[in-house]
C-alpha positions as CSV (number, residue, x, y, z in Angstrom):
1,M,100.0,23.6,-1.4
2,A,96.4,23.1,-2.6
3,G,95.3,26.1,-0.5
4,K,98.0,28.4,-2.3
5,R,96.7,27.2,-5.7
6,R,93.1,28.2,-4.9
7,E,94.2,31.4,-3.7
8,E,96.0,32.0,-7.0
9,V,92.8,30.9,-9.1
10,L,90.7,33.3,-7.0
11,L,93.1,36.2,-7.5
12,Q,93.3,35.4,-11.2
13,Q,89.4,35.4,-11.3
14,V,89.3,38.8,-9.4
15,N,91.7,40.4,-11.9
16,Q,89.7,39.0,-14.9
17,L,86.7,40.8,-13.4
18,W,88.3,44.1,-12.7
19,S,89.8,44.0,-16.3
20,T,86.2,43.5,-17.9
21,L,84.7,46.1,-15.7
22,D,87.5,48.5,-16.8
23,E,87.0,47.7,-20.4
24,M,83.3,48.0,-19.9
25,S,83.7,51.6,-18.5
26,E,85.6,52.7,-21.4
27,T,83.5,51.1,-24.2
28,N,80.0,51.3,-22.9
29,P,79.7,53.6,-19.7
30,E,76.1,53.2,-19.7
31,D,76.1,49.6,-19.3
32,Y,78.9,49.9,-16.8
33,R,76.7,52.4,-14.6
34,R,73.8,50.2,-14.8
35,F,75.7,47.1,-13.8
36,I,77.4,48.9,-10.7
37,R,73.8,50.2,-9.8
38,Q,72.4,46.7,-9.9
39,Q,75.1,45.3,-7.8
40,L,74.7,48.1,-5.3
41,G,70.9,47.4,-5.1
42,E,71.4,43.8,-4.7
43,G,74.0,44.4,-1.9
44,V,71.5,46.6,-0.1
45,K,68.9,43.9,-0.3
46,Q,71.1,41.3,1.1
47,L,71.9,43.5,3.9
48,A,68.5,44.8,4.7
49,A,66.9,43.6,8.0
50,P,63.5,42.0,8.3
51,V,60.7,44.6,9.3
52,P,57.7,43.4,11.3
53,H,54.5,43.7,9.4
54,S,51.7,41.8,11.4
55,C,51.2,39.1,13.8
56,F,48.7,36.3,14.2
57,Q,47.8,33.7,17.1
58,T,47.3,30.0,16.6
59,R,47.6,26.9,18.8
60,I,49.9,24.1,18.7
61,T,48.2,20.8,19.3
62,E,51.2,18.4,19.0
63,P,53.7,18.0,20.6
64,G,52.2,19.7,23.8
65,E,49.3,21.9,23.5
66,R,50.1,25.5,23.7
67,L,49.8,29.0,22.1
68,L,51.8,29.9,19.1
69,Y,52.7,33.6,17.9
70,V,53.7,34.0,14.4
71,N,55.2,37.3,13.2
72,L,55.0,38.1,9.6
73,C,57.6,40.4,8.4
74,G,58.7,42.0,5.1
75,W,62.3,41.2,4.1
76,A,63.8,43.0,0.9
77,R,66.2,40.2,0.3
78,L,63.2,38.0,-0.7
79,P,61.8,38.4,-4.2
80,A,58.3,38.7,-5.2
81,P,56.9,36.1,-7.5
82,K,56.8,37.3,-11.1
83,S,53.4,35.7,-11.6
84,D,50.6,34.1,-9.9
85,S,51.6,30.7,-11.0
86,E,55.0,30.9,-9.5
87,P,55.7,29.7,-6.0
88,V,55.9,32.3,-3.2
89,P,59.5,32.6,-1.7
90,L,59.5,32.9,2.1
91,A,62.0,32.7,5.0
92,G,61.5,31.0,8.4
93,G,62.9,31.7,11.9
94,T,63.7,29.3,14.8
95,L,61.1,28.5,17.4
96,E,61.4,30.0,20.8
97,T,59.3,30.0,24.0
98,A,57.3,33.2,24.3
99,D,57.5,35.4,27.4
100,G,59.9,33.0,29.1
101,T,57.2,30.4,29.7
102,D,56.4,27.0,28.3
103,S,52.7,27.9,27.7
104,S,53.4,29.6,24.4
105,S,56.0,29.9,21.5
106,V,56.9,32.4,19.0
107,T,58.4,32.2,15.5
108,D,58.8,34.4,12.4
109,V,57.9,34.0,8.6
110,A,59.2,36.5,6.3
111,Y,57.8,37.5,2.7
112,S,58.7,40.0,0.1
113,P,57.5,43.5,1.2
114,E,55.6,43.5,-2.2
115,V,53.9,40.4,-1.3
116,L,52.7,41.7,2.1
117,R,51.6,45.0,0.5
118,K,49.3,43.3,-2.0
119,A,48.0,41.0,0.8
120,S,47.1,44.0,2.9
121,E,44.8,45.2,0.3
122,D,43.0,41.8,-0.3
123,P,41.6,39.8,2.7
124,V,41.5,36.6,0.6
125,E,45.3,36.7,-0.3
126,R,46.1,37.9,3.4
127,D,44.5,34.5,4.5
128,Q,46.3,32.6,1.9
129,L,49.7,34.0,3.2
130,V,48.8,33.3,6.8
131,R,47.8,29.7,5.9
132,L,51.0,29.3,3.8
133,A,52.9,30.4,6.9
134,M,51.2,28.1,8.9
135,K,52.0,25.0,6.8
136,Y,55.6,26.1,6.6
137,V,55.8,26.2,10.5
138,E,54.3,22.8,10.7
139,E,56.6,21.3,8.3
140,Q,59.8,23.3,9.4
141,H,59.2,22.5,13.1
142,R,57.3,19.1,13.0
143,L,54.4,20.6,14.6
144,H,50.6,20.1,14.4
145,L,48.5,23.3,14.5
146,T,44.8,23.8,15.0
147,G,43.2,25.0,11.6
148,S,42.1,28.5,13.0
149,Y,44.0,31.5,13.9
150,R,43.5,35.2,15.0
151,L,45.2,38.3,13.5
152,L,46.4,40.6,16.6
153,P,46.3,44.3,16.5
154,G,50.2,44.6,16.9
155,K,52.7,44.3,14.4
156,L,55.0,42.1,16.5
157,H,54.9,39.7,19.5
158,G,58.4,40.2,21.3
159,S,61.1,42.2,20.4
160,V,62.5,43.3,16.9
161,E,66.0,42.2,18.0
162,R,65.0,38.7,18.8
163,L,63.0,38.6,15.5
164,R,66.0,39.5,13.4
165,R,68.2,37.1,15.3
166,R,65.6,34.1,14.9
167,L,65.6,34.9,11.1
168,T,69.3,35.6,10.3
169,G,71.2,34.0,13.3
170,R,72.6,37.4,14.3
171,W,72.2,40.0,16.9
172,G,71.9,43.7,16.1
173,P,75.2,45.8,15.8
174,E,75.7,46.1,19.4
175,R,76.3,42.4,19.5
176,E,77.8,41.7,16.1
177,A,81.0,40.4,17.7
178,E,79.2,37.6,19.5
179,A,77.2,36.5,16.4
180,P,78.0,33.4,14.3
181,P,78.7,34.2,10.5
182,I,75.7,34.2,8.3
183,R,75.6,31.9,5.3
184,L,74.1,33.0,2.2
185,P,72.2,30.8,-0.3
186,G,74.5,29.3,-2.9
187,D,77.7,29.0,-0.7
188,A,79.4,25.9,-2.1
189,G,80.0,23.1,0.3
190,L,78.3,24.7,3.4
191,P,75.4,23.0,5.1
192,S,72.2,24.9,5.2
193,K,71.0,26.4,8.4
194,P,67.7,28.1,9.7
195,G,67.0,31.5,8.5
196,L,67.9,30.9,4.8
197,I,65.5,31.5,2.0
198,Q,63.0,28.6,1.7
199,E,60.3,28.1,-1.1
200,I,57.0,26.4,-1.0
201,S,56.1,24.7,-4.2
202,S,52.5,26.2,-4.2
203,T,50.4,29.0,-2.6
204,E,47.8,26.4,-2.0
205,F,47.4,25.2,1.7
206,E,47.4,21.5,1.7
207,P,46.5,20.0,4.9
208,G,47.5,16.6,3.7
209,D,45.8,13.2,3.6
210,G,44.0,14.0,0.5
211,V,42.3,17.1,1.9
212,R,42.6,20.2,-0.1
213,T,41.9,23.8,0.2
214,P,39.3,24.6,-2.5
215,A,39.3,27.6,-4.7
216,Y,37.1,30.3,-3.6
217,D,36.0,34.0,-4.1
218,M,35.0,36.5,-1.3
219,S,33.4,40.0,-2.1
220,T,31.8,42.6,-0.1
221,V,28.4,44.1,-1.0
222,K,28.5,47.8,0.3
223,D,25.6,50.2,1.1
224,E,25.0,53.7,-0.1
225,N,27.5,54.9,2.4
226,G,30.2,52.8,1.4
227,G,29.9,50.3,4.4
228,A,29.9,46.7,4.2
229,R,26.3,45.3,4.1
230,S,27.0,41.7,3.5
231,L,29.7,39.2,2.5
232,Q,29.3,36.8,-0.5
233,L,31.4,33.7,-0.4
234,K,31.6,31.4,-3.5
235,V,33.4,28.1,-3.0
236,Q,34.2,25.8,-6.0
237,L,34.0,22.1,-4.9
238,P,34.7,19.8,-7.9
239,G,33.6,16.2,-7.2
240,V,30.8,17.2,-4.7
241,S,27.3,16.5,-5.8
242,S,25.2,17.4,-2.9
243,V,25.0,20.1,-0.3
244,E,24.4,17.1,2.3
245,E,28.3,16.4,1.8
246,C,29.2,19.8,3.1
247,D,29.6,20.8,6.7
248,L,29.3,24.6,7.0
249,S,30.3,26.3,10.4
250,V,29.8,30.0,10.7
251,S,30.7,32.2,13.6
252,E,30.7,36.2,14.0
253,D,34.3,36.5,12.4
254,D,35.0,33.2,10.7
255,V,33.7,30.5,8.5
256,V,34.8,26.8,8.1
257,I,33.7,24.6,5.3
258,D,34.4,20.8,5.7
259,V,33.9,18.1,2.9
260,P,35.2,15.0,4.7
261,D,38.3,13.5,3.0
262,K,38.1,16.1,0.1
263,Y,38.1,19.8,1.2
264,R,38.5,22.2,4.0
265,L,38.4,25.8,4.0
266,Q,38.7,28.2,7.1
267,I,38.6,32.0,6.6
268,N,38.7,34.8,9.0
269,L,36.1,37.3,7.9
270,P,36.9,41.2,7.5
271,D,33.7,42.1,9.1
272,T,31.4,40.8,11.9
273,I,28.6,39.0,10.5
274,I,24.9,38.2,11.9
275,E,25.1,34.4,12.4
276,D,21.2,33.8,12.4
277,A,21.0,35.5,8.9
278,V,23.5,33.4,7.2
279,S,22.0,31.5,4.1
280,A,23.9,29.0,1.7
281,K,22.9,27.3,-1.5
282,F,24.7,24.6,-3.5
283,N,24.6,24.6,-7.4
284,R,25.0,20.9,-8.5
285,K,25.6,21.8,-12.1
286,S,28.6,24.2,-11.4
287,H,29.5,22.4,-7.9
288,V,29.7,25.9,-6.4
289,L,28.7,26.5,-2.8
290,S,27.5,30.2,-2.3
291,V,27.3,31.7,1.3
292,H,25.4,34.9,2.0
293,M,26.5,36.5,5.3
294,P,24.9,39.9,6.3
295,T,27.1,42.0,8.4
296,H,26.3,44.2,11.5
297,A,25.8,47.9,10.6
298,K,28.8,50.2,11.5
């Protein structure tokens, strides 16, 4: 009896909607067309499949040490934040063994295509997205990851079909009949499941235990031919009073700054640097650590 009543209420709501749309089409055709275009556009976004963008490799330290491949992909159903102060929406997939072995695993993290486009143009933003993805993977799958990572030349580790299945819970059209139904955010009374949109409250990478990622700025000094001559890194370290509190480690392609119990920053560098020529200075008044890193000539 209750089920029949719900059907009647639903039918009544549908009829009211159609009546409203009919009235709108007659009284305000432009608003009607705009509404229909908007709904069609939203429908296309919800049905859009995630598209591989890039891939990075890091390492799981606990539980069980092994390699981890993380595919970053663009997904039209994910919105871009309206301002820099808003959290960055992302979606995460399930965790699988990679290549059929226990020595490595693979998972996926999706962002709005617009977010990935901007990050492709800015190495600092790209690093922040990678670290946000690492933090999400740690929390979602209860893992501990090493603080470093390596961007891989390819866009994807594994197959597109498995990536989409990990994120959506569905196979492609050729195996649609076997797939479980997907549940969208907002479905009343339905439990959440992997693959739905998740949000991280901040774009900052917070390693935990009171250690924070400091604000920083990295710029490239170019020569007369437009090539990189050096990299300039400025890191803001409020509460730090001396360079002796900072532990600076530089390799050819990354830099790590540690201030015990306060800050940690690890950045993959966009150009290969000359390690022996790196210099650094700390301004006690502004609490800014400046690192000058000459690059190899190209």
